[in-house]
DRENFILO-576198 format. One record per residue: x, y, z of N, C-alpha, C, CB in turn. Coordinates in pm, whole numbers, plus 50000, padded with zeros to 5 digits. Glycine has a CB too. Layout:
! DRENFILO-576198
<<X Y Z> <X Y Z> <X Y Z> <X Y Z>> ...
END
This chain:
! DRENFILO-576198
<<56675 05247 06817> <56714 05110 06848> <56742 05030 06721> <56604 05041 06930>> <<56656 05044 06620> <56677 04973 06493> <56808 05014 06428> <56561 05000 06398>> <<56847 05139 06447> <56971 05190 06387> <57094 05117 06440> <56984 05340 06414>> <<57081 05055 06557> <57196 04987 06617> <57210 04842 06571> <57184 04990 06768>> <<57114 04791 06494> <57120 04652 06448> <57227 04639 06340> <56982 04605 06394>> <<57321 04546 06360> <57430 04528 06265> <57378 04472 06133> <57537 04434 06323>> <<57432 04526 06022> <57397 04476 05891> <57271 04534 05831> <57382 04330 05898>> <<57204 04623 05905> <57081 04685 05855> <57110 04830 05821> <56965 04674 05961>> <<57118 04862 05693> <57150 04999 05651> <57026 05085 05633> <57228 04996 05523>> <<57050 05211 05599> <56940 05306 05583> <56840 05264 05476> <56996 05443 05549>> <<56891 05215 05363> <56804 05180 05252> <56708 05066 05291> <56887 05140 05130>> <<56762 04965 05360> <56680 04851 05401> <56579 04892 05509> <56768 04738 05453>> <<56623 04977 05601> <56532 05025 05705> <56415 05105 05647> <56608 05110 05806>> <<56446 05188 05547> <56339 05268 05488> <56241 05179 05410> <56398 05376 05394>> <<56294 05077 05345> <56208 04981 05275> <56114 04913 05374> <56293 04876 05199>> <<56168 04874 05490> <56086 04809 05593> <55984 04907 05652> <56175 04753 05705>> <<56028 05030 05671> <55936 05131 05726> <55818 05154 05633> <56011 05264 05750>> <<55843 05164 05504> <55734 05184 05408> <55639 05065 05405> <55790 05210 05269>> <<55695 04946 05427> <55610 04827 05424> <55528 04811 05553> <55696 04702 05402>> <<55596 04826 05667> <55530 04799 05795> <55463 04922 05856> <55630 04744 05893>> <<55508 05041 05817> <55442 05163 05862> <55496 05228 05987> <55303 05134 05884>> <<55592 05165 06055> <55647 05227 06174> <55749 05137 06242> <55536 05260 06271>> <<55829 05194 06333> <55935 05120 06401> <55880 05008 06487> <56019 05215 06486>> <<55774 05036 06563> <55716 04932 06650> <55666 04814 06568> <55600 04990 06732>> <<55606 04844 06453> <55554 04736 06368> <55668 04650 06314> <55472 04795 06251>> <<55782 04713 06284> <55898 04637 06236> <55950 04546 06347> <56011 04734 06189>> <<55966 04602 06467> <56021 04526 06579> <55932 04408 06617> <56039 04617 06700>> <<55801 04426 06604> <55706 04322 06648> <55659 04231 06535> <55587 04387 06712>> <<55713 04249 06414> <55670 04166 06301> <55718 04023 06316> <55721 04225 06168>> <<55645 03928 06256> <55688 03788 06262> <55804 03765 06165> <55569 03692 06228>> <<55868 03652 06182> <55991 03623 06108> <55968 03619 05957> <56049 03492 06154>> <<55863 03554 05913> <55839 03541 05769> <55810 03675 05704> <55724 03445 05743>> <<55737 03762 05776> <55708 03896 05723> <55836 03977 05708> <55608 03969 05815>> <<55921 03967 05810> <56049 04038 05804> <56136 03986 05690> <56124 04025 05938>> <<56138 03855 05672> <56221 03795 05568> <56174 03835 05428> <56221 03644 05582>> <<56045 03858 05413> <55993 03897 05282> <56045 04034 05239> <55841 03899 05283>> <<56086 04114 05335> <56138 04248 05306> <56290 04254 05319> <56073 04351 05400>> <<56344 04187 05421> <56485 04203 05455> <56570 04082 05423> <56498 04234 05598>> <<56511 03975 05378> <56588 03857 05346> <56660 03801 05467> <56687 03887 05238>> <<56785 03762 05448> <56862 03699 05556> <56891 03793 05672> <56991 03646 05501>> <<56884 03924 05647> <56911 04021 05754> <56796 04027 05856> <56933 04161 05694>> <<56682 03969 05822> <56564 03977 05909> <56588 03913 06045> <56445 03912 05842>> <<56673 03810 06048> <56694 03737 06173> <56751 03827 06282> <56787 03620 06150>> <<56831 03928 06242> <56891 04019 06340> <56785 04100 06413> <56992 04113 06272>> <<56682 04141 06340> <56574 04217 06403> <56481 04123 06479> <56496 04297 06297>> <<56449 04008 06420> <56359 03913 06485> <56416 03868 06620> <56334 03791 06394>> <<56548 03851 06625> <56613 03810 06750> <56641 03927 06844> <56742 03739 06719>> <<56594 04047 06803> <56616 04168 06884> <56765 04187 06914> <56537 04160 07018>> <<56845 04175 06807> <56990 04184 06821> <57034 04330 06824> <57059 04109 06706>> <<56985 04402 06923> <57018 04544 06938> <57141 04559 07027> <56898 04622 06997>> <<57217 04666 07000> <57330 04698 07089> <57273 04784 07202> <57448 04773 07012>> <<57222 04717 07303> <57149 04786 07410> <57234 04887 07486> <57093 04685 07507>> <<57361 04854 07508> <57449 04946 07580> <57474 05072 07499> <57582 04877 07614>> <<57493 05054 07367> <57516 05170 07280> <57392 05258 07276> <57554 05124 07138>> <<57276 05195 07267> <57150 05271 07266> <57134 05348 07397> <57029 05176 07244>> <<57163 05281 07507> <57149 05344 07639> <57244 05463 07654> <57177 05241 07750>> <<57369 05446 07612> <57467 05556 07625> <57432 05670 07530> <57610 05504 07597>> <<57377 05637 07411> <57337 05740 07315> <57223 05825 07371> <57296 05676 07182>> <<57124 05759 07429> <57010 05832 07487> <57057 05922 07600> <56903 05733 07538>> <<57149 05870 07684> <57202 05951 07794> <57273 06075 07741> <57299 05868 07880>> <<57355 06057 07636> <57431 06169 07581> <57340 06271 07513> <57536 06118 07482>> <<57235 06224 07447> <57139 06316 07383> <57073 06406 07487> <57032 06237 07306>> <<57034 06347 07599> <56972 06426 07706> <57072 06524 07765> <56916 06334 07817>> <<57195 06478 07783> <57299 06562 07842> <57330 06683 07754> <57427 06480 07865>> <<57328 06662 07622> <57362 06770 07528> <57239 06847 07479> <57435 06712 07409>> <<57122 06810 07529> <56996 06875 07490> <56972 06863 07339> <56997 07023 07531>> <<56987 06741 07288> <56969 06713 07146> <56840 06633 07127> <57091 06636 07088>> <<56763 06670 07029> <56639 06600 06999> <56662 06500 06886> <56526 06700 06962>> <<56599 06383 06896> <56607 06282 06790> <56469 06265 06729> <56660 06147 06846>> <<56461 06268 06595> <56334 06245 06527> <56352 06136 06421> <56282 06377 06462>> <<56244 06063 06394> <56247 05956 06295> <56151 05989 06181> <56210 05820 06359>> <<56144 05898 06083> <56049 05915 05972> <55908 05945 06022> <56048 05791 05884>> <<55874 05886 06139> <55737 05894 06189> <55701 06031 06246> <55716 05790 06295>> <<55804 06113 06271> <55779 06244 06329> <55727 06340 06223> <55907 06300 06395>> <<55627 06419 06256> <55565 06509 06157> <55660 06618 06109> <55441 06573 06216>> <<55765 06648 06183> <55859 06751 06138> <55976 06693 06060> <55911 06830 06258>> <<55980 06561 06044> <56087 06502 05963> <56079 06562 05822> <56075 06344 05958>> <<56190 06614 05768> <56186 06685 05639> <56135 06596 05525> <56325 06739 05603>> <<56030 06639 05461> <55972 06561 05351> <56070 06546 05234> <55843 06627 05302>> <<56155 06647 05214> <56252 06641 05103> <56347 06522 05117> <56333 06770 05097>> <<56379 06484 05242> <56473 06374 05262> <56415 06241 05216> <56513 06366 05407>> <<56284 06231 05214> <56221 06104 05177> <56233 06075 05027> <56075 06105 05218>> <<56284 06171 04952> <56310 06146 04810> <56442 06072 04790> <56312 06278 04731>> <<56523 06063 04894> <56648 05987 04888> <56619 05837 04891> <56742 06026 05004>> <<56702 05756 04827> <56681 05611 04837> <56716 05556 04975> <56764 05540 04732>> <<56794 05633 05052> <56837 05589 05185> <56824 05701 05288> <56982 05538 05180>> <<56704 05758 05307> <56691 05867 05403> <56732 05822 05543> <56548 05919 05405>> <<56793 05909 05620> <56835 05871 05755> <56715 05829 05840> <56910 05988 05823>> <<56720 05715 05906> <56609 05674 05992> <56592 05763 06114> <56628 05531 06036>> <<56704 05827 06154> <56700 05917 06270> <56779 06043 06235> <56759 05848 06398>> <<56724 06158 06271> <56796 06284 06263> <56813 06339 06403> <56721 06387 06172>> <<56932 06389 06432> <56961 06450 06561> <56968 06601 06542> <57094 06395 06621>> <<56892 06674 06623> <56873 06818 06601> <56909 06900 06724> <56730 06845 06562>> <<56957 07020 06695> <56976 07118 06801> <56948 07256 06743> <57121 07110 06861>> <<56854 07328 06803> <56820 07461 06753> <56677 07471 06706> <56913 07499 06642>> <<56656 07557 06608> <56523 07592 06561> <56471 07488 06459> <56524 07732 06498>> <<56402 07387 06507> <56357 07278 06420> <56244 07319 06325> <56311 07161 06504>> <<56185 07437 06345> <56080 07483 06252> <56138 07510 06113> <56012 07611 06306>> <<56273 07522 06104> <56337 07548 05975> <56338 07425 05884> <56479 07597 05996>> <<56311 07308 05940> <56327 07184 05866> <56242 07175 05740> <56293 07070 05954>> <<56121 07226 05746> <56032 07212 05630> <56001 07347 05564> <55903 07146 05673>> <<56089 07445 05589> <56074 07572 05518> <56150 07570 05387> <56122 07689 05606>> <<56106 07651 05293> <56174 07657 05164> <56318 07700 05186> <56101 07755 05067>> <<56410 07630 05119> <56551 07659 05143> <56633 07646 05015> <56607 07566 05250>> <<56750 07707 05019> <56849 07699 04912> <56976 07640 04972> <56876 07840 04846>> <<57033 07539 04907> <57157 07478 04955> <57276 07539 04883> <57154 07325 04934>> <<57382 07564 04959> <57504 07624 04904> <57623 07540 04946> <57521 07772 04951>> <<57707 07503 04848> <57825 07421 04877> <57945 07477 04802> <57800 07272 04838>> <<58063 07430 04841> <58183 07476 04772> <58310 07436 04844> <58180 07626 04756>> <<58421 07482 04794> <58553 07442 04842> <58582 07494 04981> <58659 07490 04746>> <<58661 07418 05054> <58709 07464 05185> <58814 07575 05167> <58770 07345 05267>> <<58900 07560 05067> <59001 07663 05037> <58946 07750 04925> <59140 07598 04996>> <<58861 07842 04963> <58787 07921 04865> <58865 08044 04820> <58653 07964 04923>> <<58843 08083 04695> <58904 08204 04641> <58823 08325 04686> <58911 08198 04486>> <<58885 08442 04676> <58816 08565 04715> <58693 08588 04627> <58912 08685 04704>> <<58704 08558 04499> <58590 08582 04410> <58472 08493 04447> <58630 08556 04264>> <<58497 08369 04486> <58389 08278 04526> <58328 08321 04659> <58440 08134 04535>> <<58411 08364 04753> <58360 08409 04883> <58275 08534 04867> <58477 08437 04979>> <<58322 08627 04786> <58245 08750 04764> <58113 08722 04694> <58326 08850 04682>> <<58115 08632 04595> <57991 08600 04525> <57894 08526 04618> <58020 08515 04401>> <<57947 08443 04706> <57862 08374 04803> <57787 08474 04890> <57945 08279 04892>> <<57861 08573 04941> <57797 08674 05024> <57696 08756 04944> <57902 08766 05085>> <<57733 08791 04822> <57644 08869 04736> <57513 08795 04711> <57712 08901 04603>> <<57524 08667 04679> <57405 08586 04651> <57319 08570 04775> <57446 08449 04598>> <<57382 08534 04887> <57306 08511 05011> <57232 08637 05054> <57399 08464 05123>> <<57293 08753 05032> <57232 08879 05077> <57095 08904 05014> <57323 08994 05044>> <<57070 08842 04898> <56943 08865 04830> <56843 08752 04841> <56967 08892 04687>> <<56881 08645 04912> <56792 08530 04927> <56715 08542 05058> <56872 08396 04923>> <<56586 08519 05053> <56504 08528 05174> <56473 08390 05233> <56374 08600 05144>> <<56504 08284 05157> <56478 08149 05205> <56588 08104 05301> <56468 08051 05086>> <<56563 07993 05369> <56661 07935 05459> <56786 07895 05378> <56602 07812 05534>> <<56904 07922 05433> <57029 07884 05370> <57080 07756 05437> <57136 07998 05381>> <<57100 07652 05356> <57150 07523 05405> <57292 07502 05354> <57057 07406 05361>> <<57382 07463 05443> <57517 07429 05400> <57574 07328 05498> <57608 07557 05391>> <<57703 07294 05478> <57761 07183 05552> <57848 07217 05671> <57839 07104 05463>> <<57856 07347 05709> <57927 07384 05830> <58078 07375 05821> <57881 07299 05939>> <<58135 07350 05703> <58280 07338 05688> <58342 07476 05666> <58316 07244 05571>> <<58476 07481 05665> <58546 07606 05634> <58522 07644 05488> <58698 07592 05662>> <<58559 07766 05453> <58549 07810 05314> <58409 07855 05277> <58592 07699 05222>> <<58356 07801 05168> <58227 07844 05116> <58113 07818 05214> <58198 07775 04985>> <<58113 07700 05277> <58007 07667 05374> <58001 07774 05484> <58031 07528 05437>> <<58116 07801 05541> <58122 07898 05651> <58076 08036 05605> <58266 07906 05708>> <<58119 08077 05485> <58079 08207 05432> <57928 08213 05411> <58152 08237 05301>> <<57869 08104 05364> <57725 08100 05342> <57650 08117 05474> <57684 07968 05274>> <<57693 08044 05577> <57628 08054 05709> <57647 08194 05768> <57684 07948 05805>> <<57770 08245 05763> <57800 08376 05822> <57724 08487 05750> <57950 08403 05818>> <<57717 08479 05618> <57646 08581 05541> <57497 08577 05573> <57669 08561 05390>> <<57443 08457 05587> <57302 08443 05623> <57275 08511 05757> <57261 08295 05630>> <<57359 08487 05854> <57340 08548 05986> <57356 08699 05980> <57439 08489 06087>> <<57451 08745 05899> <57472 08890 05885> <57349 08960 05831> <57591 08918 05794>> <<57277 08893 05741> <57159 08953 05680> <57028 08903 05742> <57158 08925 05531>> <<57039 08845 05863> <56921 08797 05939> <56839 08696 05860> <56832 08916 05979>> <<56909 08608 05789> <56845 08500 05713> <56868 08371 05791> <56902 08490 05566>> <<56765 08290 05814> <56785 08166 05890> <56877 08069 05817> <56650 08098 05916>> <<56955 07993 05894> <57050 07902 05832> <57053 07768 05905> <57189 07963 05829>> <<57078 07663 05827> <57085 07525 05878> <57221 07467 05841> <56970 07436 05821>> <<57292 07413 05940> <57419 07345 05913> <57399 07195 05929> <57531 07396 06009>> <<57433 07121 05823> <57425 06975 05826> <57564 06922 05858> <57372 06917 05688>> <<57576 06852 05969> <57707 06808 06017> <57744 06671 05961> <57708 06805 06169>> <<57873 06653 05936> <57923 06525 05888> <57983 06443 05999> <58026 06547 05780>> <<57927 06456 06120> <57979 06386 06238> <57877 06403 06351> <58121 06440 06280>> <<57901 06336 06463> <57813 06347 06578> <57838 06475 06656> <57831 06228 06669>> <<57744 06510 06741> <57749 06639 06811> <57869 06652 06906> <57622 06659 06887>> <<57925 06544 06951> <58042 06554 07039> <58163 06613 06966> <58078 06417 07095>> <<58158 06614 06832> <58269 06666 06753> <58235 06802 06689> <58307 06566 06644>> <<58124 06859 06730> <58083 06991 06678> <58146 07100 06764> <57927 07005 06674>> <<58273 07125 06743> <58350 07215 06829> <58364 07357 06775> <58486 07158 06852>> <<58327 07382 06650> <58350 07511 06588> <58265 07622 06651> <58320 07503 06439>> <<58325 07741 06664> <58250 07857 06712> <58135 07892 06620> <58343 07978 06727>> <<58149 07855 06492> <58043 07882 06395> <57911 07819 06440> <58082 07828 06256>> <<57918 07699 06496> <57797 07630 06536> <57728 07701 06653> <57829 07486 06574>> <<57808 07755 06744> <57751 07833 06856> <57680 07957 06803> <57861 07872 06957>> <<57742 08022 06705> <57681 08142 06647> <57549 08110 06577> <57778 08209 06548>> <<57546 07998 06505> <57423 07958 06436> <57310 07937 06536> <57447 07830 06352>> <<57341 07871 06646> <57239 07848 06749> <57197 07980 06814> <57291 07751 06855>> <<57293 08069 06837> <57261 08200 06897> <57169 08282 06807> <57388 08279 06926>> <<57177 08259 06675> <57096 08333 06577> <56969 08257 06539> <57179 08362 06452>> <<56928 08163 06626> <56804 08088 06604> <56810 08000 06480> <56688 08183 06592>> <<56930 07951 06450> <56946 07858 06339> <56935 07714 06387> <57080 07879 06270>> <<56975 07621 06303> <56959 07479 06333> <57083 07401 06294> <56835 07422 06261>> <<57123 07307 06381> <57226 07209 06351> <57159 07073 06341> <57339 07209 06459>> <<57195 06995 06240> <57138 06860 06230> <57242 06763 06178> <57015 06859 06140>> <<57225 06637 06215> <57313 06531 06168> <57239 06398 06175> <57443 06526 06250>> <<57282 06304 06093> <57226 06170 06102> <57313 06080 06189> <57210 06109 05963>> <<57424 06134 06238> <57519 06055 06315> <57498 06070 06465> <57661 06094 06278>> <<57508 05959 06536> <57493 05964 06681> <57605 06049 06740> <57494 05821 06743>> <<57590 06098 06863> <57691 06189 06919> <57833 06135 06918> <57654 06222 07060>> <<57849 06002 06921> <57982 05943 06933> <58051 05922 06798> <57973 05812 07005>> <<57981 05943 06688> <58037 05911 06556> <58133 06021 06509> <57925 05892 06453>> <<58257 05980 06479> <58363 06073 06441> <58353 06111 06293> <58501 06011 06470>> <<58408 06228 06256> <58417 06262 06113> <58512 06169 06042> <58462 06408 06094>> <<58478 06130 05920> <58564 06041 05843> <58541 06064 05694> <58539 05893 05880>> <<58618 05995 05611> <58602 06009 05466> <58468 05952 05419> <58718 05939 05392>> <<58401 05877 05505> <58270 05821 05470> <58155 05909 05514> <58255 05683 05531>> <<58174 05981 05625> <58061 06058 05681> <58031 06184 05600> <58091 06096 05826>> <<58133 06246 05541> <58108 06372 05470> <58030 06352 05339> <58240 06440 05439>> <<58060 06248 05259> <57973 06224 05144> <57828 06197 05182> <58026 06109 05063>> <<57807 06131 05296> <57670 06107 05344> <57604 06240 05381> <57670 06011 05466>> <<57681 06326 05448> <57632 06461 05481> <57592 06537 05355> <57740 06540 05558>> <<57672 06524 05249> <57649 06601 05127> <57516 06567 05060> <57761 06578 05030>> <<57473 06442 05069> <57345 06405 05006> <57227 06469 05080> <57329 06252 05002>> <<57245 06490 05211> <57139 06557 05288> <57133 06705 05253> <57163 06540 05441>> <<57249 06768 05242> <57253 06909 05199> <57183 06924 05064> <57399 06960 05191>> <<57211 06833 04973> <57151 06840 04839> <57000 06821 04843> <57213 06735 04749>> <<56953 06732 04926> <56810 06699 04925> <56725 06803 04998> <56788 06564 04989>> <<56782 06874 05094> <56703 06970 05172> <56663 07093 05091> <56781 07012 05294>> <<56750 07140 05002> <56725 07264 04930> <56636 07248 04808> <56854 07325 04887>> <<56564 07355 04775> <56486 07356 04651> <56579 07366 04530> <56385 07474 04652>> <<56695 07426 04552> <56798 07438 04449> <56933 07429 04517> <56785 07572 04368>> <<57037 07398 04440> <57172 07386 04494> <57266 07478 04417> <57222 07240 04488>> <<57344 07558 04490> <57443 07646 04429> <57582 07594 04461> <57426 07792 04480>> <<57661 07567 04357> <57800 07527 04376> <57885 07650 04351> <57841 07407 04281>> <<57940 07708 04457> <58008 07836 04446> <58154 07822 04404> <58000 07909 04577>> <<58213 07706 04428> <58349 07678 04382> <58375 07530 04400> <58455 07764 04459>> <<58434 07467 04302> <58468 07325 04315> <58580 07290 04218> <58344 07236 04288>> <<58684 07227 04270> <58788 07172 04184> <58736 07040 04127> <58923 07152 04263>> <<58816 06975 04047> <58770 06851 03982> <58749 06738 04082> <58870 06807 03877>> <<58810 06748 04201> <58797 06641 04302> <58724 06690 04428> <58934 06587 04339>> <<58656 06801 04418> <58590 06859 04535> <58472 06774 04582> <58542 07000 04503>> <<58457 06763 04714> <58342 06692 04771> <58211 06761 04741> <58358 06678 04920>> <<58219 06892 04708> <58097 06965 04675> <58027 06906 04553> <58129 07113 04649>> <<58104 06839 04467> <58045 06779 04347> <57951 06664 04382> <58154 06729 04253>> <<57975 06599 04497> <57884 06493 04541> <57745 06550 04563> <57936 06426 04671>> <<57740 06667 04626> <57610 06734 04646> <57546 06768 04512> <57628 06861 04731>> <<57628 06815 04418> <57574 06853 04287> <57513 06734 04215> <57685 06915 04201>> <<57583 06622 04216> <57531 06503 04147> <57405 06450 04217> <57639 06393 04142>> <<57403 06456 04350> <57282 06414 04422> <57165 06505 04388> <57307 06414 04574>> <<57189 06635 04388> <57081 06729 04358> <57027 06705 04217> <57130 06875 04372>> <<57118 06681 04123> <57076 06653 03986> <56993 06525 03979> <57199 06642 03893>> <<57038 06422 04050> <56966 06295 04053> <56826 06312 04112> <57047 06190 04133>> <<56814 06403 04208> <56685 06429 04274> <56601 06531 04198> <56708 06477 04416>> <<56651 06568 04078> <56579 06661 03989> <56566 06802 04049> <56441 06606 03958>> <<56668 06841 04125> <56676 06978 04175> <56744 07065 04068> <56754 06984 04311>> <<56725 07194 04080> <56798 07287 03994> <56937 07310 04053> <56721 07421 03977>> <<57040 07294 03972> <57178 07308 04017> <57244 07420 03938> <57257 07174 04001>> <<57313 07509 04008> <57381 07622 03945> <57527 07622 03989> <57312 07757 03980>> <<57616 07651 03896> <57759 07652 03926> <57820 07787 03889> <57832 07538 03851>> <<57895 07842 03982> <57963 07969 03959> <58106 07942 03914> <57962 08057 04088>> <<58153 08018 03818> <58293 08010 03775> <58355 08148 03787> <58304 07956 03629>> <<58450 08159 03879> <58517 08286 03903> <58663 08275 03865> <58504 08328 04048>> <<58749 08343 03940> <58891 08344 03912> <58971 08309 04037> <58935 08480 03858>> <<59086 08243 04023> <59140 08191 03896> <59061 08071 03847> <59288 08153 03913>> <<59043 08062 03717> <58953 07965 03657> <58988 07821 03694> <58954 07980 03507>> <<59118 07792 03709> <59158 07654 03737> <59103 07604 03871> <59310 07643 03737>> <<59069 07695 03960> <59011 07655 04089> <58863 07617 04077> <59026 07768 04191>> <<58807 07635 03960> <58665 07609 03937> <58644 07498 03833> <58594 07737 03892>> <<58745 07412 03819> <58739 07308 03716> <58619 07215 03736> <58868 07226 03716>> <<58590 07182 03862> <58476 07096 03891> <58344 07161 03850> <58472 07061 04038>> <<58333 07292 03873> <58213 07365 03830> <58199 07360 03679> <58219 07512 03878>> <<58310 07381 03609> <58306 07376 03463> <58264 07238 03414> <58443 07414 03404>> <<58311 07135 03482> <58278 06998 03442> <58129 06968 03455> <58358 06898 03524>> <<58068 07010 03566> <57926 06978 03584> <57837 07063 03492> <57885 07000 03730>> <<57887 07180 03453> <57815 07258 03351> <57824 07186 03216> <57873 07404 03340>> <<57942 07140 03182> <57965 07069 03056> <57881 06941 03049> <58113 07036 03040>> <<57864 06875 03163> <57789 06749 03167> <57638 06769 03171> <57832 06669 03288>> <<57596 06894 03183> <57453 06920 03190> <57394 06899 03329> <57381 06833 03094>> <<57480 06884 03429> <57434 06867 03567> <57393 07002 03626> <57544 06804 03654>> <<57466 07107 03589> <57442 07240 03646> <57433 07344 03535> <57553 07277 03745>> <<57372 07456 03571> <57365 07571 03481> <57466 07675 03530> <57220 07630 03476>> <<57540 07729 03438> <57642 07828 03471> <57579 07961 03511> <57736 07849 03352>> <<57636 08026 03613> <57601 08166 03638> <57728 08243 03671> <57497 08179 03753>> <<57730 08369 03632> <57849 08453 03657> <57813 08581 03731> <57918 08486 03527>> <<57684 08600 03762> <57644 08719 03835> <57520 08689 03918> <57618 08837 03740>> <<57502 08768 04022> <57384 08755 04108> <57256 08779 04028> <57393 08852 04227>> <<57256 08881 03945> <57136 08914 03869> <57092 08799 03780> <57159 09040 03784>> <<57188 08739 03711> <57157 08627 03623> <57101 08510 03704> <57282 08584 03545>> <<57165 08478 03816> <57119 08367 03900> <56978 08391 03950> <57213 08348 04018>> <<56952 08512 04000> <56821 08542 04057> <56711 08539 03951> <56824 08678 04125>> <<56744 08578 03830> <56646 08566 03721> <56612 08420 03695> <56698 08633 03592>> <<56715 08333 03697> <56693 08190 03675> <56614 08127 03790> <56826 08118 03657>> <<56636 08179 03911> <56567 08127 04029> <56433 08195 04053> <56655 08143 04152>> <<56401 08294 03969> <56277 08373 03985> <56273 08443 04120> <56153 08282 03971>> <<56390 08495 04161> <56399 08575 04284> <56405 08721 04243> <56525 08534 04369>> <<56318 08802 04301> <56320 08944 04269> <56440 09010 04336> <56188 09013 04314>> <<56493 09111 04273> <56608 09182 04328> <56603 09327 04283> <56741 09114 04285>> <<56669 09410 04363> <56676 09552 04330> <56803 09579 04251> <56671 09640 04458>> <<56788 09633 04135> <56905 09668 04056> <56965 09797 04112> <56869 09684 03906>> <<57095 09798 04140> <57155 09916 04202> <57147 10039 04113> <57300 09887 04236>> <<57116 10151 04178> <57109 10278 04106> <57239 10356 04126> <56988 10361 04154>> <<57275 10435 04025> <57394 10520 04032> <57520 10440 04067> <57373 10630 04135>> <<57530 10321 04013> <57646 10238 04038> <57763 10289 03955> <57616 10090 04004>> <<57882 10286 04015> <58002 10326 03942> <58014 10240 03816> <58129 10312 04031>> <<58044 10299 03702> <58051 10223 03575> <58142 10102 03581> <58097 10314 03465>> <<58254 10113 03650> <58348 10000 03655> <58285 09879 03724> <58477 10040 03727>> <<58203 09903 03828> <58143 09792 03902> <58053 09707 03813> <58062 09844 04020>> <<57994 09769 03714> <57906 09693 03624> <57985 09595 03538> <57827 09789 03534>> <<58117 09617 03528> <58201 09526 03450> <58265 09418 03539> <58310 09605 03377>> <<58237 09424 03669> <58302 09331 03761> <58207 09227 03818> <58365 09408 03873>> <<58095 09200 03748> <58013 09085 03788> <58097 08959 03780> <57886 09072 03700>> <<58193 08960 03688> <58294 08854 03680> <58430 08920 03700> <58287 08776 03542>> <<58516 08867 03789> <58647 08928 03812> <58722 08951 03682> <58729 08841 03904>> <<58791 09065 03674> <58859 09104 03550> <58998 09159 03580> <58775 09209 03472>> <<59087 09145 03484> <59221 09200 03497> <59221 09347 03455> <59322 09119 03411>> <<59331 09413 03483> <59345 09553 03445> <59331 09568 03293> <59482 09609 03492>> <<59397 09481 03219> <59391 09490 03072> <59249 09465 03021> <59488 09389 03008>> <<59178 09373 03083> <59039 09347 03041> <58952 09469 03068> <58982 09223 03115>> <<58975 09535 03182> <58897 09655 03215> <58930 09771 03123> <58921 09695 03361>> <<59054 09778 03078> <59092 09883 02981> <59005 09872 02856> <59243 09873 02943>> <<58986 09750 02811> <58906 09727 02690> <58759 09754 02716> <58924 09583 02637>> <<58709 09705 02832> <58566 09717 02862> <58524 09862 02886> <58531 09632 02984>> <<58610 09938 02958> <58571 10074 02996> <58609 10179 02891> <58637 10111 03128>> <<58709 10145 02810> <58763 10241 02711> <58831 10359 02780> <58650 10291 02620>> <<58874 10339 02907> <58951 10442 02978> <59097 10433 02935> <58937 10427 03133>> <<59174 10543 02959> <59318 10531 02943> <59375 10475 03074> <59383 10669 02906>> <<59501 10435 03073> <59561 10367 03188> <59560 10455 03312> <59703 10325 03156>> <<59588 10583 03297> <59594 10674 03412> <59457 10686 03478> <59644 10812 03370>> <<59353 10705 03398> <59218 10720 03454> <59172 10591 03520> <59119 10763 03345>> <<59197 10476 03455> <59154 10349 03511> <59225 10321 03644> <59180 10235 03412>> <<59355 10350 03649> <59431 10330 03772> <59372 10413 03885> <59578 10366 03752>> <<59341 10539 03857> <59285 10628 03958> <59148 10577 04006> <59272 10771 03902>> <<59062 10539 03912> <58927 10493 03948> <58932 10364 04029> <58843 10472 03821>> <<59020 10273 03990> <59032 10148 04064> <59086 10171 04205> <59124 10051 03988>> <<59181 10263 04216> <59236 10296 04348> <59128 10352 04439> <59352 10397 04334>> <<59046 10442 04388> <58939 10502 04468> <58835 10396 04510> <58870 10615 04389>> <<58801 10308 04418> <58705 10202 04450> <58760 10107 04556> <58668 10123 04323>> <<58891 10081 04548> <58954 09993 04646> <58957 10060 04784> <59097 09954 04602>> <<58988 10191 04786> <58989 10264 04913> <58849 10272 04975> <59044 10406 04890>> <<58747 10276 04889> <58608 10279 04937> <58558 10141 04980> <58515 10335 04830>> <<58641 10039 04960> <58601 09903 04999> <58505 09837 04903> <58540 09906 05134>> <<58491 09893 04783> <58395 09837 04687> <58456 09728 04600> <58341 09947 04599>> <<58589 09725 04589> <58655 09620 04514> <58778 09573 04592> <58695 09669 04372>> <<58826 09455 04554> <58950 09401 04612> <59036 09346 04500> <58919 09290 04718>> <<59162 09328 04529> <59256 09268 04432> <59278 09122 04470> <59392 09347 04429>> <<59259 09033 04376> <59280 08890 04398> <59379 08842 04291> <59143 08808 04390>> <<59508 08848 04324> <59610 08820 04224> <59606 08925 04114> <59591 08678 04163>> <<59591 08883 03991> <59587 08976 03878> <59445 09029 03853> <59639 08907 03752>> <<59349 08984 03933> <59209 09017 03907> <59153 09118 04008> <59124 08890 03910>> <<59066 09204 03957> <58988 09293 04042> <58852 09228 04064> <58974 09436 03977>> <<58808 09230 04192> <58685 09160 04231> <58592 09257 04300> <58716 09040 04324>> <<58466 09255 04264> <58367 09340 04330> <58332 09281 04464> <58240 09356 04243>> <<58341 09362 04570> <58307 09315 04705> <58156 09309 04722> <58370 09407 04812>> <<58114 09221 04813> <57969 09208 04840> <57920 09331 04914> <57939 09080 04923>> 
END
């Protein structure tokens, strides 16, 4: 109900919640007490200026769609979100809500992802045992969720819109695999240029660490990176090929926001995640932690052109590598 009051944003509501201790206490507070916290906006709450019809229709739609709503006062409300200056006063959930307070890793990246970034996303997710959090979008987000499900790892999708607009088959699959969908937006709220940046701060705050798998200089994934850095999370950025598609990743590494990684092994060592080093791996694969051109592999392997061509062809036929433009990429 408080969420429907005009002019009262998340930051002000959280300030009032911390002062009064709960929604009922806010609603029933006297005018002077409200004004001491909310200033001129207090009159809207004191006068009970709620959009009653909107609240009524929202409650009806939540029941119809089998969606649960939780507030700060609920014991399962994610504690990590309370580190935000404007945590959502209400979260709308569908699926396995026990995932909310489990240790998790957030993964973000471009919608138009390169093969090297997609492969590295799958490679990384395959070795993580914690909950995988992402934003449910195409590209890196989708690969992170799908890879998690493939390896029986729980996953959470944070939506940048209300549940009436959650039409992707990906969301049905996440629910079928005992995952969780969550959003701070009521069912009727449409996706917009404002809702996705808000979604990104939640993705950043939920994870113990944030991985940026690909980002151009204007990528929305960078919003998550800056939020995670501000919240004192560990941020890691992958740079693959073609390099120009990872300009945003390079920028946040240069700024000290993120730490660069170019291989799963290096990342897992930084994250203190144990991993099994592959035995009897083909020598060429050890040179493809970072995508490489034919000429680069000639230098690294010291093979002649005929032998390298044959070995690369066999690896490609075995499905162990792929060609991405001029680069050879190790498959997950």
